[in-house]
N, C-alpha and C positions, 0 to 999 in steps of 0.2 A: 559699465557696459556689460550685459551678460549674453552668452551665446544660447540661443532658443532653438529648438527644433518643433516645428509644427506639424504633425501629419496631416494629412487631408487638409492642406491649405487651399485647395481648389474647391472645397464645398464652403456651404455657407457659414458655418462657425469658424472654421479655419481661415477664411477669407478675411472675416473680421478681425480675429485675433492677429493675424499678421500685419493688418494695417494699422491697428492699434498699438502693437509692441515694436514696430520697424524702428521708430524714432528713439533714438539711444542705446538700442541693442543691436547685436548681430543676429538675424533672424534668417533660419533656413527654413523651407518648407516644401512639403511633398505633394505631388500630384501623381494620380495613376493613369488614367485615360484622357482626362480634359486639361491639357496644357493651358497655362495663364502666365500673366506676368502681374507682380505685385511690387510696386515701388519700395525699395529698401529691403527687399526679400530675396534671397537666393533659393531658387526653385530647383528641386530634383525629382526626377521620375523615379517612383519605387512602388512597389507591392508589398504592404505590410504583411501579407500572408505568405511571403517568400524570406526563408532565412537568409539568402544571400544578399537580397536587396536591403534588409534591415540592418544586418551585421555591415554591410558596406558603407550605407548611410551613417550609421552611429561612429563608424571609425572616421569619416570625413568630416561630420559636424562637430565631433566631439563635444556635445552640448552640456552645459550645466543644467538645464531645464528641458524636458521633454513635454510637450503639451500634445496629449494623443487624442485627435479629433477624427482621425480616419475611420469609417465604418460603413456597413451596408444598413441604411436606415429604413428603406421601404418595407412596412410590415408584412405586406401582400407576397413582395418578392423574396424576402427572407423565409417564409413558409413554404414557397413553392420551390427554393433553393437553398434547401436547409445546409447542405454540406458547405456551398459556397459562404453562407452567412456564419456559419462556424470557424470556418477558415479565417475569416477577417476579422469578426468581432471577438472571437473568443482566444483562438490560437495565435492570432497577430498580436493582440493585446498581451498575452502572456509572454510572447517573444520579446515584445518591446519592454515590458516590465524586467523581465531577466536581464536584458542587456544594459538597461538603465542601473540596475543594481550592480552590475559588473563594472560600469564606468564611473560610478558614483554621481549619476545625473538623478535631480529630482524628477518626479513624474505627477502629472495631473492628467488622470484618465476622465473624460468625458462620458458620463452613462446616462441612464434616461429614467424618467417617472414609469415607464411601463414595465419595471422590475416590480410592480404591484399588481395585484388582481383586480382593483378597482372597487372593491366592496365597502372599502371604509372612508377613504378619502382625507385629506389633509393629513399625509403620512409624515411621520416623523422619522429621523434617522435610526431610532430605536425599533421601528416597526419591522416586522419580518417580511422580506420580499417573498413574493409568490407569483411568478410571471404567468400568464395564461396564452402567450403565444411565443413561436420560436425566436423572434426578434429580442424579447425581454428577456428569454432564457440565455441567449448568446451573450448579451450585455452583462447580466448577473454572473455568468461564469467568467467573463472578462473582469469584473471587479474583484471576484475571489481570486484570480490568477495574479491580478495586479498586487493586492495586498499580500498573496503568499509570496511572491518575489520580491517585493520591496514594501515592507512594513509601514515605512514612512511616506508611502505615496499619498496623493489626495484624490480622492474619488467625488466627482462633481455631479451629482444627479441633476439632469436639466429638465426643467418644465417645457411647455411647448413654446419655441422661440418665435419671435418676429422681429423684422428691421431688414435692411438692406443685404442683397447678396450679389455676387459677381455673375453677369450674364444669365444663363439658365439656372443658376443654382441659389435663387433667391429663397425668402420663407414663403409661407401660404400668403402672407401679406400682399405680396406684390400680385398675386394671381387674382386675390379677391379685388384689389384696387383695379386691375386691367379689365376684369368682367363688369364691374360697376361702371367703370368710364364707359364700356362700350354697351352699356344698356342690357347687358345679359344677366340671366339669373344665376345665383350663386348659393349651390346647396349646401347646407351646414348643419352638422350634427346637433340635435338638441338634447340628446341622452348621453353625451360624454362630457364630463367636466374636467377642466385643467386649470391650471395657475399661470396664464400667458406672461412670458418673460421677454424683457427687452434685450436683445442680443448686446447692446452697449453695457448692460449692467454685467453681463459675464464677464465681459473684456476687463472692466473695473476690477471685478472680484479677482480675476486671475492675476492682475499686476499686485494686489495687495498679498495674495498667497506667495508670489515669487518674492516679494520683498520681505516677507517674515518666514523665516526657515523653520519655526516652530510649529507652523499649521500642518496638520495631517490628518488622515482619517476621511470619513464620508460626511458629505455636506449637501444639503438640498438648495439648489438655486432655483427661485421661483418668484413670481410676482406674488403681491399680497391679495389678490381678488381671484375667487374660485368662481369660473363662468363655463358656460356652454360655448362651443364654437359659434352657435348662432347668437349667443348674447354677446360676444366678441364682435361678430359682424354687425350688430346694432350699433355699437360704439363706435366703430369705423364709419358707417354710412352717417351717422349724425354728425360727425366731425367733418366730414367731406361734403354733407349735405346732398348725399345720393338719396334716392328713394328706398325706403326699408322694404318696399314691396319686391324689390329685386332678390331680396333674402329669402330663400327656400329651405324651410326647415324639414329636415328629414332625420329619420331614426336609423341607427345602424343595423337593427335587425330587420329593415324593410329593404336594405341592398344585397342584392345576390352577389355571390362570389367574394363577400367582404370576409377576409380573414379574422379571427376573433380579436376583439379589442377591449381592453377594461373601461367600464363606465365612468368610474371617478378616480383619477390618479393625481389629484390636486396634492401639492406638497406644502408641508409646513417649513418656512425659511428662517425660524426664529434662531437656530443654531447658527446660520451663515451669518445672520445680522449681528449676532452677539460677539461670535468669536473672530470672525473676519473684519467686522465693522463695516457690513453693508447697509445700505438702504436701497432696497428694490424699488423701482417705480411701479406704480399702479398704472393700468392700462391707458387712461387719458394721459398721464405724464407720458408714458412712453411712445404713445402714437405721436404726441406733440413734439417730442425731441426727434422722430423720425421726420416729421414734416419741417422743423425748423431747421434742421441740418441739410434739408435739400437732398436728401439721399434716395428718396424715391420720388420721381415725377409723374404726375396723373395728367 
């Protein structure tokens, strides 16, 4: 049994991690504004941008492993509220990494495919990050701060995730399914390409990392298929036999007030597959896993 602290357990990724790791481990989780209950997980209110909150939390939990999933992830909001985004995504990460180093805890920090500029696609861990929006900048600085404070940390750059979430904190999949069920149109980008990632694969990869103390450094967690959001929507509609006419192709440049987003942040996952021993699900497999588990009802 290990003591594991998950920051941002009320969010999509954190909630899934807490549920996946609660069996056989002592799991602590944090929430900020959205109080929740997760069976087998002790929840604590904490603001990761607060020195007092984080220090107190680390002292109480005394974790062997810290999974840092708390973040401000809304790209447009991060651009409008740049200082708040930096306090959470950059300064909060640096603070947690420093305390993890002081207490001898392992750290897994969850970053994003948006640390890249989107000009190339199928990025490897050797490619130089070059974010084009403030969200990507804050996450990249978080990476650098984490590795500076704790060189043995694991940085997991995540592709666009899908799966079940708690309450209103699900992935975009639940939003798409709800609109399709209601017969409403679903606007989806045709000019932004990602490598969609089933959240269950993230949980499995984290379990493998926790079990192997030798794993460290930067890894790309991503599905094996490079598609646009519109193409992902086609797969979803076909699986559930919804009319594809409900899918509305849109271009990023045609949407007013949309902050800059990279066009192609697809990730190459071969390093994670080789060194961690992962096999990431393709889109059809991942959607089938969601359906068969009964975690999203339509």
